[in-house]
DRENPA-3360 file (N, C-alpha, C; in nm, 2 decimals, always signed):
BEGIN
1 = XXXXXXXX = +1.04/+0.63/+3.21/+0.88/+0.64/+3.13/+0.79/+0.54/+3.19 ~ +0.70/+0.56/+3.23/+0.58/+0.49/+3.29/+0.57/+0.38/+3.22 ~ +0.51/+0.27/+3.24/+0.49/+0.14/+3.20/+0.40/+0.16/+3.06 ~ +0.28/+0.25/+3.09/+0.19/+0.28/+2.98/+0.25/+0.34/+2.87 ~ +0.35/+0.41/+2.88/+0.42/+0.51/+2.79/+0.54/+0.41/+2.73 ~ +0.57/+0.30/+2.79/+0.66/+0.22/+2.72/+0.58/+0.14/+2.62 ~ +0.49/+0.11/+2.67/+0.37/+0.02/+2.61/+0.30/+0.11/+2.48 ~ +0.28/+0.23/+2.46/+0.23/+0.33/+2.37/+0.35/+0.33/+2.27;
9 = XXXXXXXX = +0.48/+0.34/+2.29/+0.61/+0.35/+2.23/+0.61/+0.20/+2.14 ~ +0.59/+0.11/+2.21/+0.62/-0.03/+2.16/+0.52/-0.02/+2.03 ~ +0.38/-0.03/+2.07/+0.29/-0.04/+1.96/+0.31/+0.07/+1.85 ~ +0.33/+0.20/+1.88/+0.39/+0.31/+1.78/+0.48/+0.21/+1.68 ~ +0.58/+0.18/+1.75/+0.68/+0.11/+1.65/+0.65/+0.00/+1.57 ~ +0.55/-0.07/+1.61/+0.51/-0.18/+1.56/+0.40/-0.14/+1.45 ~ +0.31/-0.04/+1.47/+0.22/-0.01/+1.39/+0.23/+0.01/+1.24 ~ +0.36/+0.05/+1.16/+0.38/+0.04/+1.02/+0.38/-0.10/+0.95;
17 = XXXXXXXX = +0.41/-0.19/+1.02/+0.43/-0.34/+1.00/+0.28/-0.41/+0.99 ~ +0.23/-0.37/+1.09/+0.09/-0.40/+1.08/+0.00/-0.32/+0.99 ~ +0.03/-0.22/+0.95/-0.05/-0.14/+0.84/-0.04/-0.21/+0.70 ~ +0.08/-0.26/+0.69/+0.12/-0.32/+0.56/+0.03/-0.48/+0.54 ~ +0.05/-0.56/+0.67/-0.03/-0.66/+0.68/-0.21/-0.65/+0.66 ~ -0.25/-0.55/+0.74/-0.41/-0.49/+0.74/-0.43/-0.47/+0.59 ~ -0.35/-0.40/+0.50/-0.38/-0.37/+0.37/-0.39/-0.49/+0.28 ~ -0.27/-0.57/+0.32/-0.27/-0.70/+0.20/-0.38/-0.78/+0.23;
25 = XXXXXXXX = -0.42/-0.80/+0.37/-0.55/-0.87/+0.38/-0.68/-0.84/+0.35 ~ -0.70/-0.67/+0.36/-0.82/-0.63/+0.29/-0.82/-0.66/+0.11 ~ -0.70/-0.64/+0.08/-0.72/-0.66/-0.08/-0.72/-0.78/-0.12 ~ -0.66/-0.89/-0.03/-0.71/-1.04/-0.09/-0.83/-1.05/-0.05 ~ -0.92/-1.02/+0.04/-1.05/-1.02/+0.06/-1.15/-0.95/-0.03 ~ -1.09/-0.88/-0.11/-1.18/-0.79/-0.18/-1.25/-0.88/-0.29 ~ -1.17/-0.95/-0.35/-1.22/-1.05/-0.46/-1.24/-1.20/-0.40 ~ -1.31/-1.25/-0.37/-1.35/-1.38/-0.31/-1.27/-1.48/-0.39;
33 = XXXXXXXX = -1.25/-1.46/-0.52/-1.22/-1.56/-0.62/-1.07/-1.55/-0.67 ~ -0.98/-1.48/-0.57/-0.86/-1.46/-0.59/-0.80/-1.49/-0.46 ~ -0.63/-1.54/-0.50/-0.56/-1.53/-0.37/-0.53/-1.71/-0.38 ~ -0.50/-1.76/-0.28/-0.45/-1.90/-0.27/-0.58/-2.00/-0.27 ~ -0.56/-2.09/-0.34/-0.67/-2.22/-0.34/-0.55/-2.36/-0.32 ~ -0.57/-2.42/-0.21/-0.52/-2.56/-0.22/-0.62/-2.68/-0.27 ~ -0.56/-2.72/-0.33/-0.64/-2.85/-0.40/-0.57/-2.99/-0.38 ~ -0.61/-3.04/-0.32/-0.57/-3.20/-0.31/-0.63/-3.32/-0.38;
41 = XXXXXXXX = -0.54/-3.40/-0.46/-0.61/-3.52/-0.55/-0.55/-3.63/-0.50 ~ -0.64/-3.74/-0.50/-0.59/-3.89/-0.47/-0.49/-3.90/-0.58 ~ -0.38/-3.98/-0.57/-0.28/-4.02/-0.66/-0.35/-4.09/-0.80 ~ -0.45/-4.17/-0.78/-0.45/-4.23/-0.92/-0.54/-4.14/-0.99 ~ -0.59/-4.02/-0.98/-0.66/-3.93/-1.08/-0.59/-3.80/-1.09 ~ -0.48/-3.77/-1.00/-0.44/-3.66/-1.02/-0.37/-3.61/-1.16 ~ -0.29/-3.72/-1.20/-0.24/-3.66/-1.33/-0.35/-3.66/-1.45 ~ -0.47/-3.71/-1.45/-0.54/-3.72/-1.55/-0.62/-3.56/-1.54;
49 = XXXXXXXX = -0.65/-3.54/-1.38/-0.75/-3.41/-1.35/-0.66/-3.26/-1.40 ~ -0.54/-3.28/-1.35/-0.46/-3.16/-1.32/-0.44/-3.09/-1.48 ~ -0.44/-3.14/-1.59/-0.42/-3.06/-1.70/-0.57/-3.02/-1.74 ~ -0.67/-3.08/-1.72/-0.82/-3.03/-1.74/-0.82/-2.92/-1.63 ~ -0.80/-2.93/-1.51/-0.85/-2.83/-1.42/-0.73/-2.70/-1.44 ~ -0.62/-2.72/-1.49/-0.54/-2.61/-1.51/-0.60/-2.50/-1.63 ~ -0.62/-2.59/-1.75/-0.67/-2.52/-1.85/-0.85/-2.46/-1.81 ~ -0.92/-2.51/-1.73/-1.05/-2.47/-1.68/-1.04/-2.33/-1.61;
57 = XXXXXXXX = -0.94/-2.34/-1.53/-0.96/-2.21/-1.43/-0.87/-2.09/-1.47 ~ -0.78/-2.11/-1.53/-0.67/-2.01/-1.59/-0.70/-1.89/-1.65 ~ -0.82/-1.90/-1.75/-0.88/-1.80/-1.79/-0.98/-1.72/-1.69 ~ -1.06/-1.79/-1.66/-1.19/-1.73/-1.57/-1.14/-1.68/-1.42 ~ -1.04/-1.73/-1.39/-1.01/-1.71/-1.26/-0.85/-1.66/-1.24 ~ -0.81/-1.58/-1.32/-0.65/-1.53/-1.32/-0.58/-1.48/-1.20 ~ -0.65/-1.46/-1.11/-0.60/-1.40/-0.98/-0.56/-1.51/-0.87 ~ -0.64/-1.65/-0.91/-0.59/-1.76/-0.82/-0.49/-1.81/-0.78;
65 = XXXXXXXX = -0.44/-1.85/-0.69/-0.31/-1.90/-0.71/-0.32/-2.04/-0.67 ~ -0.29/-2.11/-0.77/-0.35/-2.27/-0.72/-0.25/-2.34/-0.67 ~ -0.24/-2.42/-0.56/-0.17/-2.51/-0.51/-0.19/-2.64/-0.52 ~ -0.16/-2.76/-0.61/-0.20/-2.88/-0.65/-0.13/-2.99/-0.57 ~ -0.15/-3.07/-0.49/-0.07/-3.18/-0.47/-0.13/-3.28/-0.45 ~ -0.09/-3.42/-0.48/-0.12/-3.53/-0.47/-0.10/-3.62/-0.34 ~ -0.17/-3.69/-0.30/-0.15/-3.79/-0.18/-0.24/-3.89/-0.16 ~ -0.23/-3.98/-0.09/-0.31/-4.06/-0.03/-0.44/-4.00/+0.03;
73 = XXXXXXXX = -0.55/-4.07/+0.00/-0.66/-4.04/+0.07/-0.65/-3.99/+0.19 ~ -0.61/-4.10/+0.28/-0.62/-4.06/+0.44/-0.53/-3.93/+0.45 ~ -0.43/-3.90/+0.38/-0.32/-3.81/+0.41/-0.40/-3.68/+0.37 ~ -0.47/-3.69/+0.28/-0.57/-3.58/+0.22/-0.68/-3.52/+0.34 ~ -0.76/-3.66/+0.36/-0.86/-3.63/+0.46/-0.79/-3.54/+0.60 ~ -0.65/-3.61/+0.65/-0.58/-3.56/+0.76/-0.56/-3.41/+0.75 ~ -0.53/-3.36/+0.61/-0.50/-3.22/+0.58/-0.63/-3.14/+0.62 ~ -0.74/-3.19/+0.59/-0.88/-3.12/+0.57/-0.88/-3.08/+0.72;
81 = XXX = -0.89/-3.20/+0.82/-0.92/-3.19/+0.95/-0.83/-3.08/+1.04 ~ -0.68/-3.06/+0.99/-0.59/-2.99/+1.04/-0.62/-2.83/+0.99 ~ -0.71/-2.82/+0.93/-0.72/-2.66/+0.86/-0.82/-2.61/+0.94;
% end
């Protein structure tokens, strides 16, 4: 088989896996208020705000997958810079 033929066969074999990924990505982007939402809070207020936050978003945003975490301000700021 020629190098081009080998490449075409490889791409063809990989395509079904990519189709699933493309579909998942398209569905996730259909509603901008769905999917994962990472929210970091400083340690001193996290335990006060978490119950309020959870009760506030559960009904209006049922498809949001909230990822809450608490840490020091410097760590949270570093996480934002890395994103």
